[in-house]
C-alpha positions in Angstrom: -4.8 1.4 8.7 -8.7 1.8 8.8 -8.7 2.2 5.1 -6.3 -0.5 4.2 -7.7 -3.0 6.1 -11.5 -2.0 5.0 -10.4 -3.8 1.4 -11.1 -7.3 1.0 -8.3 -9.8 1.6 -6.4 -6.9 3.8 -5.3 -8.0 7.2 -4.1 -5.9 9.9 -0.7 -7.7 9.1 -1.0 -7.2 5.9 -1.6 -3.5 6.1 1.1 -2.9 8.5 3.4 -4.6 6.1 2.5 -2.3 3.0 3.0 0.6 5.2 6.3 -0.2 6.8 7.3 -0.9 2.8 6.0 1.9 1.0 5.4 4.5 4.0 2.5 7.1 4.7 3.7 9.8 2.4 1.6 8.9 -0.7 3.0 12.5 -2.1 6.4 10.8 -3.7 4.2 8.5 -5.7 2.5 11.0 -8.9 -0.2 8.8 -9.8 -1.5 5.0 -8.5 0.6 3.6 -11.8 4.0 5.1 -10.5 2.9 3.1 -7.4 2.1 -0.1 -8.9 5.7 0.0 -11.0 7.9 -0.6 -7.7 5.1 -3.4 -6.1 6.3 -7.0 -7.1 3.7 -8.3 -10.1 1.1 -10.5 -8.8 
């Protein structure tokens, strides 16, 4: 959580939502581009 909340605009609540949605196991995402594909567009 500390790494996520250290980013500008990421609150504690937002960090918890991110972890709840994608989990803590980042090994399933081969690259950051793979993770971006599962996120909604901005």
